[in-house]
C-alpha positions as CSV (number, residue, x, y, z in Angstrom):
1,X,10.2,-19.6,-24.1
2,X,11.8,-16.4,-22.7
3,X,12.2,-13.4,-25.0
4,X,15.7,-12.5,-25.9
5,X,17.7,-9.5,-27.3
6,X,16.9,-8.8,-31.0
7,X,13.3,-10.1,-30.9
8,X,10.4,-7.7,-31.4
9,X,8.7,-6.6,-28.2
10,X,5.1,-8.0,-28.2
11,X,2.6,-5.2,-28.8
12,X,0.0,-4.4,-26.2
13,X,-2.8,-1.8,-25.7
14,X,-3.9,-1.5,-22.1
15,X,-5.5,1.0,-19.7
16,X,-3.3,2.3,-16.9
17,X,-4.5,3.1,-13.4
18,X,-5.7,6.6,-14.3
19,X,-7.6,5.4,-17.4
20,X,-5.1,6.4,-20.1
21,X,-4.8,4.1,-23.0
22,X,-1.2,2.9,-23.2
23,X,-0.3,1.5,-26.7
24,X,3.3,0.3,-27.2
25,X,3.2,1.8,-30.7
26,X,3.0,5.3,-29.1
27,X,6.6,4.8,-27.9
28,X,8.0,4.5,-31.5
29,X,11.4,6.2,-31.8
30,X,12.0,6.2,-28.0
31,X,14.0,4.1,-25.6
32,X,11.7,2.3,-23.3
33,X,11.9,0.1,-20.2
34,X,9.0,-2.2,-19.5
35,X,8.9,-3.7,-16.0
36,X,6.8,-6.5,-14.6
37,X,6.2,-6.5,-10.8
38,X,4.4,-8.8,-8.4
39,X,1.5,-7.3,-6.5
40,X,1.0,-3.7,-5.4
41,X,1.8,-4.2,-1.6
42,X,4.9,-6.3,-2.3
43,X,7.7,-4.8,-0.2
44,X,10.4,-5.6,-2.8
45,X,8.4,-4.0,-5.6
46,X,7.8,-0.9,-3.6
47,X,11.5,-0.7,-2.7
48,X,12.3,-1.0,-6.4
49,X,9.9,1.8,-7.3
50,X,11.4,4.0,-4.6
51,X,14.9,3.3,-6.1
52,X,13.7,3.9,-9.6
53,X,12.1,7.3,-8.6
54,X,15.5,8.3,-7.1
55,X,17.0,7.8,-10.6
56,X,14.0,8.8,-12.7
57,X,15.0,12.3,-13.6
58,X,18.5,11.2,-14.8
59,X,16.9,8.3,-16.9
60,X,14.2,10.6,-18.3
61,X,16.8,13.3,-19.2
62,X,18.6,10.6,-21.2
63,X,15.5,9.7,-23.1
64,X,14.2,6.7,-21.2
65,X,10.4,6.2,-21.0
66,X,9.0,3.6,-18.5
67,X,5.9,1.4,-18.2
68,X,5.2,-0.9,-15.3
69,X,2.8,-3.8,-15.1
70,X,1.2,-5.2,-11.9
71,X,-0.8,-8.3,-11.3
72,X,-3.0,-6.3,-8.9
73,X,-6.2,-4.6,-9.7
74,X,-6.4,-0.8,-10.2
75,X,-7.7,0.1,-6.8
76,X,-5.0,-1.9,-5.0
77,X,-2.2,-0.3,-7.1
78,X,-3.6,3.2,-6.2
79,X,-3.8,2.3,-2.5
80,X,-0.3,0.8,-2.2
81,X,2.4,1.5,-4.8
82,X,0.4,4.4,-6.2
83,X,1.2,6.3,-3.0
84,X,4.7,6.8,-4.4
85,X,3.2,8.8,-7.3
86,X,5.3,7.3,-10.1
87,X,5.4,9.6,-13.1
88,X,5.1,6.7,-15.6
89,X,2.2,4.4,-16.4
90,X,1.3,1.7,-13.9
91,X,-0.9,-0.9,-15.7
92,X,-3.1,-3.4,-13.9
93,X,-3.0,-6.8,-15.4
94,X,-4.6,-9.2,-12.9
95,X,-5.3,-11.8,-15.6
96,X,-1.6,-11.6,-16.5
97,X,-2.3,-11.4,-20.2
98,X,0.8,-9.2,-20.9
99,X,2.9,-11.2,-18.4
100,X,2.3,-14.3,-20.6
101,X,3.1,-12.3,-23.8
102,X,6.5,-11.5,-22.3
103,X,6.9,-14.9,-20.8
104,X,7.3,-13.7,-17.2
105,X,7.5,-16.7,-15.0
106,X,6.5,-17.9,-11.5
107,X,8.8,-19.9,-9.3
108,X,8.5,-21.0,-5.7
109,X,12.3,-21.5,-5.6
110,X,12.7,-17.9,-6.8
111,X,10.3,-16.8,-4.0
112,X,12.6,-18.4,-1.5
113,X,15.9,-17.2,-3.0
114,X,15.3,-13.6,-1.8
115,X,16.2,-14.8,1.6
116,X,19.8,-14.9,0.3
117,X,19.7,-11.1,0.3
118,X,18.9,-10.2,3.9
119,X,20.0,-6.6,3.3
120,X,17.3,-6.2,0.7
121,X,14.7,-7.7,3.0
122,X,15.8,-5.3,5.8
123,X,15.7,-2.3,3.5
124,X,12.2,-3.2,2.3
125,X,10.9,-3.5,5.8
126,X,12.8,-0.4,7.1
127,X,11.3,1.6,4.2
128,X,7.9,0.8,5.6
129,X,7.1,-1.5,2.7
130,X,5.3,-4.2,4.6
131,X,3.0,-6.5,2.7
132,X,-0.7,-5.9,3.3
133,X,-2.8,-8.5,1.5
134,X,-1.5,-10.2,-1.5
135,X,-3.7,-9.7,-4.5
136,X,-1.4,-11.6,-6.8
137,X,0.7,-14.7,-7.0
138,X,3.3,-14.8,-4.2
139,X,5.8,-16.7,-6.5
140,X,5.6,-14.2,-9.4
141,X,9.1,-13.3,-10.5
142,X,9.8,-9.8,-11.8
143,X,11.2,-9.0,-15.3
144,X,12.5,-5.9,-17.1
145,X,12.9,-5.3,-20.8
146,X,15.0,-2.5,-22.4
147,X,13.4,-1.8,-25.7
148,X,15.1,0.0,-28.6
149,X,13.4,2.8,-30.5
150,X,12.5,0.3,-33.3
151,X,10.8,-2.0,-30.7
152,X,13.5,-4.6,-30.8
153,X,14.5,-5.9,-27.4
154,X,17.9,-4.6,-26.3
155,X,18.0,-6.7,-23.1
156,X,15.5,-9.0,-21.5
157,X,16.1,-9.5,-17.8
158,X,14.2,-12.2,-16.0
159,X,14.5,-12.0,-12.2
160,X,16.0,-14.9,-10.3
161,X,14.1,-14.1,-7.1
162,X,11.1,-11.9,-6.2
163,X,13.2,-8.8,-5.6
164,X,15.6,-9.2,-8.5
165,X,15.4,-6.5,-11.3
166,X,17.8,-5.3,-13.9
167,X,20.7,-3.3,-12.5
168,X,20.9,0.4,-12.9
169,X,24.3,0.0,-14.6
170,X,22.6,-1.9,-17.4
171,X,20.0,0.8,-17.8
172,X,22.7,3.5,-17.8
173,X,24.7,1.5,-20.4
174,X,21.5,1.3,-22.6
175,X,21.2,5.1,-22.3
176,X,24.8,5.8,-23.0
177,X,25.3,7.4,-19.6
């Protein structure tokens, strides 16, 4: 069953790609976005990270902290998406333990739905984000969670296709921008 607004965000303690311990409890009193991605060489995931980085300073200035989960192992994350040098934790979860806690789903129909957005496909390819090897499930759908300072979920967004993430307008509304 998918998580919904008002529920408590499931707690986790994990190691990120640089070996730092990331404990959800350390974010008490802060607004947080937790994002779940496919695999580290996914063109749509890398395009999303590029777009997030373009807005990151504005989001951070308004108090947003971010954490990202990847179904790829550490070395693959560093080799691919890690090249973008995101200033927030990137956590490998190849066993998808945290994905299951947050009820992030897989869907072959969702994997095919991205073709309804040829502009996104072209932007990902033009951006040089070409898939290398897949070290995750090809039909993994993304998800984003906006978490209130008291760890209640403000908004749970489950992607409908493999490139579908919460809109920036929703993030800005959450931050009062």
